[in-house]
C-alpha positions as CSV (number, residue, x, y, z in Angstrom):
1,M,-9.4,-3.4,47.9
2,N,-7.9,-2.1,44.6
3,Q,-5.5,0.8,44.7
4,P,-6.7,4.0,43.0
5,V,-5.6,4.1,39.4
6,S,-3.4,7.0,38.2
7,Y,-4.5,8.1,34.8
8,E,-5.0,11.0,32.4
9,R,-8.1,11.5,30.3
10,G,-7.8,10.6,26.7
11,D,-9.9,11.7,23.7
12,P,-12.7,10.7,23.5
13,W,-14.0,10.8,27.0
14,F,-17.8,10.7,27.4
15,D,-19.2,11.8,30.7
16,D,-22.2,9.5,30.3
17,G,-20.0,6.6,29.3
18,N,-20.4,3.3,31.2
19,I,-17.0,1.7,30.8
20,V,-13.4,2.9,30.9
21,L,-10.6,1.6,28.7
22,L,-7.1,2.1,30.1
23,A,-4.2,2.0,27.7
24,D,-2.0,0.2,30.1
25,G,1.6,1.3,30.3
26,A,0.7,4.9,29.2
27,N,-2.2,5.2,31.7
28,V,-4.4,7.0,29.2
29,A,-8.1,6.3,29.8
30,F,-11.1,6.5,27.5
31,K,-14.6,6.6,29.0
32,V,-16.9,5.1,26.4
33,H,-20.2,3.2,25.9
34,R,-20.1,-0.5,26.3
35,G,-22.9,-1.1,23.8
36,I,-21.4,1.0,21.0
37,L,-18.1,-0.9,21.0
38,S,-19.7,-4.3,21.6
39,R,-21.9,-3.8,18.6
40,H,-18.9,-3.7,16.3
41,S,-16.8,-6.4,17.8
42,D,-17.5,-9.8,19.4
43,I,-14.1,-9.5,21.1
44,F,-15.1,-6.2,22.7
45,Q,-18.4,-7.8,23.7
46,T,-16.7,-10.6,25.5
47,M,-14.2,-8.3,27.2
48,F,-16.9,-6.0,28.5
49,Q,-19.1,-8.7,30.0
50,L,-20.1,-7.8,33.5
51,P,-18.2,-9.8,36.1
52,P,-20.1,-11.7,38.9
53,P,-21.0,-9.5,41.8
54,Q,-18.4,-11.1,44.2
55,A,-15.5,-10.5,41.8
56,D,-12.9,-8.0,42.7
57,V,-13.0,-5.7,39.7
58,E,-11.1,-2.4,39.1
59,M,-13.2,0.7,38.9
60,L,-12.5,4.2,37.6
61,D,-14.8,7.1,37.6
62,D,-17.6,4.8,38.8
63,C,-17.2,2.5,35.8
64,H,-15.8,-0.9,35.2
65,L,-12.1,-0.5,34.1
66,V,-10.7,-2.7,31.3
67,R,-7.0,-2.6,30.7
68,M,-6.0,-2.5,27.1
69,Y,-2.6,-3.4,25.8
70,D,-2.6,-1.0,22.9
71,L,-1.0,2.3,22.0
72,P,-3.1,5.3,23.3
73,V,-3.1,7.0,19.8
74,E,-4.3,3.8,18.1
75,L,-7.0,3.1,20.6
76,S,-8.1,6.7,20.4
77,N,-8.3,6.6,16.6
78,L,-10.1,3.3,16.6
79,I,-12.8,4.6,19.1
80,K,-13.3,7.8,17.1
81,A,-13.7,5.7,13.9
82,L,-16.3,3.5,15.6
83,Y,-18.3,6.6,16.8
84,D,-17.8,9.0,14.0
85,G,-16.9,6.8,11.0
86,A,-13.4,6.6,9.6
87,T,-12.0,9.3,7.4
88,F,-8.7,8.4,5.9
89,Q,-6.5,10.9,4.1
90,N,-3.2,11.0,2.2
91,R,-1.8,14.4,2.9
92,S,1.5,13.2,4.6
93,G,3.2,10.3,6.0
94,R,1.5,10.8,9.4
95,D,-1.9,10.2,7.7
96,F,-0.6,6.8,6.7
97,C,0.5,6.1,10.3
98,D,-2.9,7.0,11.6
99,L,-4.5,4.6,9.2
100,A,-2.0,2.0,10.1
101,G,-3.1,2.1,13.7
102,V,-6.8,1.7,12.8
103,L,-6.0,-1.2,10.5
104,R,-3.8,-2.8,13.1
105,L,-6.5,-2.7,15.8
106,S,-9.5,-3.4,13.6
107,T,-7.6,-6.5,12.6
108,K,-6.8,-7.4,16.2
109,Y,-10.4,-6.9,17.4
110,F,-12.1,-8.3,14.2
111,I,-13.9,-5.1,13.3
112,M,-14.3,-6.0,9.7
113,H,-16.0,-2.9,8.2
114,L,-13.1,-0.7,9.4
115,R,-10.5,-3.2,8.2
116,K,-12.1,-3.3,4.8
117,Q,-12.3,0.5,4.6
118,A,-8.7,0.9,5.5
119,I,-7.6,-1.7,3.0
120,R,-9.7,-0.1,0.2
121,F,-8.1,3.3,0.9
122,L,-4.6,1.9,0.9
123,S,-5.3,0.0,-2.4
124,Q,-6.2,3.2,-4.1
125,T,-2.5,4.1,-4.0
126,W,-0.9,0.7,-3.7
127,S,-3.2,-0.6,-6.3
128,H,-4.3,-4.1,-7.4
129,T,-5.2,-2.7,-10.9
130,L,-3.0,-1.4,-13.7
131,R,-5.2,1.7,-14.0
132,G,-4.7,2.4,-10.3
133,H,-0.9,2.0,-10.7
134,D,-1.0,4.5,-13.6
135,E,-3.1,7.0,-11.6
136,M,-0.6,6.7,-8.7
137,L,2.3,7.5,-10.9
138,E,0.5,10.5,-12.5
139,A,-0.3,11.8,-9.0
140,A,3.3,11.3,-8.0
141,I,4.5,13.4,-11.0
142,K,2.0,16.2,-10.4
143,S,1.8,16.5,-6.6
144,P,4.0,18.9,-4.7
145,L,6.5,17.9,-2.1
146,V,5.3,17.5,1.5
147,D,7.9,17.7,4.3
148,G,10.5,17.3,1.5
149,T,9.0,14.0,0.3
150,T,7.2,13.1,-2.9
151,Y,3.7,11.6,-3.2
152,P,2.6,9.2,-1.8
153,Y,4.7,10.5,1.2
154,V,5.2,7.0,2.5
155,H,7.9,4.5,1.9
156,P,6.9,1.2,0.3
157,L,8.8,-0.7,3.0
158,H,6.3,0.7,5.6
159,V,3.4,-0.3,3.4
160,L,4.9,-3.8,3.0
161,N,5.6,-4.3,6.7
162,L,2.1,-3.1,7.6
163,A,0.6,-5.5,5.0
164,R,2.6,-8.4,6.6
165,E,1.7,-7.4,10.1
166,T,-2.1,-7.3,9.3
167,N,-2.1,-10.1,6.7
168,V,-3.2,-7.9,3.8
169,R,-1.7,-9.7,0.8
170,I,-3.4,-7.6,-1.9
171,L,-1.0,-4.7,-1.1
172,V,2.2,-6.8,-1.2
173,P,2.9,-7.0,-5.0
174,S,2.5,-3.3,-5.6
175,A,4.5,-2.4,-2.5
176,L,7.3,-4.8,-3.5
177,Y,7.3,-3.6,-7.1
178,F,7.9,0.0,-5.9
179,L,10.3,-1.1,-3.2
180,S,12.4,-2.8,-5.9
181,L,13.0,0.7,-7.4
182,Y,15.0,1.6,-4.3
183,P,18.7,0.6,-4.0
184,L,19.2,-2.2,-1.5
185,D,21.9,-0.4,0.4
186,S,19.5,2.5,0.9
187,I,16.9,0.2,2.3
188,L,19.3,-1.5,4.6
189,R,20.6,1.8,5.9
190,R,17.0,3.0,6.6
191,D,18.1,6.5,6.0
192,H,15.5,7.6,3.4
193,P,13.4,10.6,4.6
194,K,10.2,8.6,4.2
195,L,11.6,6.1,6.7
196,Q,12.2,8.8,9.3
197,I,8.6,9.5,10.3
198,D,8.2,10.0,14.0
199,H,4.9,8.5,14.9
200,P,4.1,5.7,17.4
201,S,2.0,3.8,14.8
202,C,4.6,3.8,12.1
203,P,5.4,0.3,10.9
204,S,8.9,-1.1,11.1
205,S,11.6,0.3,8.8
206,E,13.5,-3.0,8.7
207,L,13.4,-5.3,5.7
208,S,12.8,-8.9,7.0
209,P,14.8,-11.8,5.7
210,Q,11.8,-13.2,3.8
211,D,11.1,-9.9,2.2
212,L,14.7,-9.5,1.2
213,K,14.2,-12.6,-0.8
214,E,11.0,-11.2,-2.3
215,Y,12.7,-7.9,-3.0
216,T,15.4,-9.7,-4.9
217,L,12.9,-11.7,-7.0
218,M,11.0,-8.5,-7.9
219,F,14.2,-6.6,-8.6
220,Q,15.4,-9.3,-11.0
221,H,11.9,-9.6,-12.6
222,R,11.7,-5.9,-13.3
223,I,15.1,-6.0,-15.1
224,D,14.1,-9.1,-17.1
225,V,10.8,-7.4,-18.2
226,I,12.7,-4.4,-19.5
227,L,15.2,-6.4,-21.4
228,D,12.5,-8.7,-22.9
229,F,10.4,-5.7,-23.9
230,V,13.3,-4.0,-25.7
231,R,14.4,-7.2,-27.4
232,R,11.1,-8.8,-28.3
233,V,8.4,-6.2,-28.5
234,C,10.6,-3.4,-30.0
235,G,13.5,-5.2,-31.6
236,Q,11.9,-8.2,-33.3
237,R,9.0,-6.4,-35.0
238,K,7.6,-7.0,-38.4
239,A,5.8,-4.4,-40.4
240,A,2.0,-4.3,-40.0
241,A,0.0,-6.2,-42.6
242,N,-1.1,-2.9,-44.2
243,C,2.2,-1.0,-43.7
244,K,2.4,2.1,-45.9
245,N,6.3,1.9,-46.0
246,D,6.6,-1.8,-46.7
247,D,8.7,-1.2,-49.9
248,S,11.2,1.1,-48.4
249,G,11.4,-0.6,-45.0
250,A,11.3,2.8,-43.3
251,C,9.1,1.6,-40.4
252,L,11.4,-1.3,-39.5
253,K,14.4,1.0,-39.7
254,A,12.6,3.3,-37.3
255,F,11.8,0.5,-34.9
256,S,15.5,-0.5,-35.0
257,R,16.5,3.0,-34.0
258,L,13.8,3.0,-31.2
259,C,15.2,-0.3,-29.9
260,T,18.7,1.3,-29.8
261,T,17.4,4.4,-28.0
262,L,15.5,2.4,-25.4
263,S,18.5,0.0,-24.8
264,R,20.6,3.0,-23.8
265,S,18.0,4.9,-21.8
266,W,16.8,2.6,-19.1
267,M,18.5,2.5,-15.7
268,V,18.5,0.0,-12.8
269,R,15.8,2.0,-11.1
270,T,13.5,2.2,-14.2
271,G,10.0,0.9,-13.7
272,P,9.1,-1.2,-16.7
273,L,5.4,-0.3,-16.7
274,H,6.2,3.4,-17.1
275,F,9.1,2.6,-19.4
276,M,6.6,1.0,-21.9
277,V,4.4,4.1,-21.9
278,Q,7.5,6.1,-22.6
279,A,8.3,3.9,-25.6
280,I,4.9,4.8,-27.1
281,D,5.7,8.4,-26.6
282,E,9.2,8.0,-28.1
283,L,7.7,6.4,-31.2
284,S,5.3,9.3,-31.7
285,S,8.2,11.6,-32.3
286,I,9.5,9.5,-35.2
287,S,7.6,10.8,-38.2
288,S,8.8,8.0,-40.6
289,V,6.6,5.3,-39.0
290,C,3.2,4.9,-40.7
291,M,-0.1,4.9,-38.9
292,P,-0.8,1.2,-39.2
293,C,2.6,0.2,-37.7
294,R,2.2,2.9,-35.1
295,R,-1.2,1.6,-34.1
296,V,-0.1,-2.1,-33.9
297,F,2.9,-1.1,-31.8
298,R,0.7,0.7,-29.4
299,E,-1.6,-2.3,-29.1
300,D,1.3,-4.6,-28.5
301,V,2.8,-2.4,-25.8
302,L,-0.5,-2.1,-24.0
303,S,-1.0,-5.8,-24.2
304,A,2.5,-6.4,-22.8
305,R,1.8,-4.0,-19.9
306,Q,-1.4,-6.0,-19.0
307,E,0.6,-9.2,-19.0
308,V,3.3,-7.8,-16.8
309,W,0.7,-6.5,-14.3
310,K,-1.3,-9.7,-14.4
311,G,1.8,-11.8,-13.5
312,L,3.1,-9.5,-10.7
313,P,1.7,-11.6,-7.8
314,A,3.2,-14.8,-9.3
315,V,6.7,-13.3,-9.1
316,I,6.6,-13.7,-5.4
317,G,4.5,-16.9,-5.4
318,I,1.1,-15.7,-4.2
319,P,-2.3,-16.0,-5.9
320,G,-3.5,-13.8,-8.7
321,W,-5.2,-10.4,-8.3
322,D,-8.7,-11.8,-8.5
323,D,-8.1,-14.2,-5.6
324,L,-6.4,-11.5,-3.5
325,E,-9.3,-9.2,-4.1
326,A,-11.8,-11.8,-3.1
327,T,-9.9,-12.5,0.1
328,D,-8.9,-9.0,1.2
329,L,-11.6,-6.7,-0.2
330,N,-14.8,-8.8,-0.6
331,F,-14.9,-10.6,2.8
């Protein structure tokens, strides 16, 4: 005969439930409905199959007991999402950790609609589009500090490690791009405030050997993009076909000054995509450049930004954005 199980009630606990899930190790129990969970997951359906009558099964509160080797907070959040629908938010680093737990278990138990919803929410910040990237930067500039941290309140290393753990490759290029803005010694020390979140679902704060390689590739690529942009797009310009200052050469002289200014202004932690936008703004303050040359320069810069964004996945040797979207968002 089985010994009585010591446990505490978790949330949710439905008095009319017909199966009990016990987060083994923590002894937190959840009384739920077999049919609700089985409907969303074939793995749950298999786990919850009634044993033959002669089997010696564990019971708790007159229900079949199933031991689950998951964190109680993650199991709780997953069950609530299955009953009530998932509502993800981005108010603090803890919101990210709650989402991480749901993504982790929805992946483990093949609950595809929750997995897709979590990925879509994450990709609104860690975007697979240039527009999304720009919106994230704008929000980071405008949003207030939360717990002493800037928007989006989560370190890209946590995003990267969660993406690796759950095999969500569409988040990797953006997370690595932003991670490459952080000094390597800071990453290795793991002392950034965003890496100090105290939450059981928080991903690892350690940079893996493989991602150290990817970080290095992205770091070098970012520097190469800035240098190429300053030299080629800004420094090797020709006057527009209908330049208004062609005789005096005023526009080309202005672009030469712009090139010098940009060469002196970038730093190791400069993001090239934002740097290119700043170049357009810098040119707008130089009154000697005619409108045709100004317009062509803007078009060239926007085109260069698109090319940089399009090639970001290739920097670390993974498929392009369209393929990643088809795999991770359209399954």
